[in-house]
C-alpha positions as CSV (number, residue, x, y, z in Angstrom):
1,I,-0.6,147.3,-26.3
2,Y,0.3,145.4,-29.5
3,Y,3.6,145.8,-31.4
4,S,4.4,145.5,-35.1
5,F,6.9,146.5,-37.7
6,S,6.0,149.7,-39.6
7,D,4.8,149.4,-43.1
8,A,7.9,151.2,-44.2
9,I,10.0,148.1,-43.5
10,S,10.9,146.2,-46.6
11,A,9.7,142.6,-47.1
12,K,13.3,141.4,-47.2
13,I,14.0,142.7,-43.7
14,Q,10.7,141.4,-42.4
15,E,11.8,137.9,-43.5
16,L,14.9,138.2,-41.3
17,F,13.1,139.4,-38.1
18,E,9.9,138.8,-36.2
19,I,8.3,140.8,-33.5
20,D,6.2,139.4,-30.7
21,R,2.9,141.3,-30.9
22,K,2.3,141.2,-27.1
23,S,5.8,141.7,-25.7
24,G,7.6,143.6,-28.5
25,E,10.5,141.2,-28.4
26,I,12.4,141.1,-31.7
27,R,14.0,137.9,-32.8
28,T,15.9,136.8,-35.9
29,T,14.3,134.3,-38.3
30,G,17.0,134.3,-41.0
31,V,20.7,134.3,-41.3
32,L,22.5,137.6,-40.7
33,D,25.9,138.1,-42.4
34,F,28.2,140.9,-41.3
35,E,29.8,141.0,-44.7
36,D,26.4,141.8,-46.4
37,V,24.9,144.2,-43.9
38,Q,26.5,145.6,-40.7
39,S,23.3,147.1,-39.2
40,Y,19.6,147.2,-39.6
41,D,17.2,150.0,-38.8
42,L,13.7,148.8,-37.8
43,E,10.7,151.0,-37.3
44,V,8.4,149.6,-34.6
45,E,4.8,150.7,-33.9
46,A,3.0,150.2,-30.6
47,R,-0.8,150.5,-30.7
48,D,-3.3,150.3,-27.9
49,Q,-6.9,149.1,-28.1
50,G,-8.6,152.4,-27.1
51,T,-11.3,154.2,-29.0
52,P,-9.8,155.7,-31.0
53,P,-6.6,153.6,-30.9
54,L,-3.4,155.5,-30.1
55,S,0.0,154.6,-31.5
56,G,3.6,155.4,-31.0
57,H,6.6,154.7,-33.1
58,C,10.3,154.1,-32.4
59,R,13.4,153.2,-34.4
60,V,15.4,150.2,-33.3
61,E,19.0,149.9,-34.7
62,L,20.4,146.4,-34.6
63,G,24.2,145.9,-35.1
64,V,25.5,142.7,-36.6
65,L,28.8,141.4,-35.0
66,D,31.5,139.7,-37.2
67,V,32.0,136.4,-35.3
68,N,34.0,134.8,-38.1
69,D,37.1,137.0,-37.7
């Protein structure tokens, strides 16, 4: 099974996060600021290598904590 972000995710959000294709682990790649955005909704797709390939989708909601205050 291979994981990826859905095509519906904006390029700006894809610059802030990366997803490991094999494990599905999501990591930050940019700076997140609570004052700008308090949460992110990411659509993730999982696809197998069958013939035909099957896929499933899920929504991941990430909350940003305000560590400055």
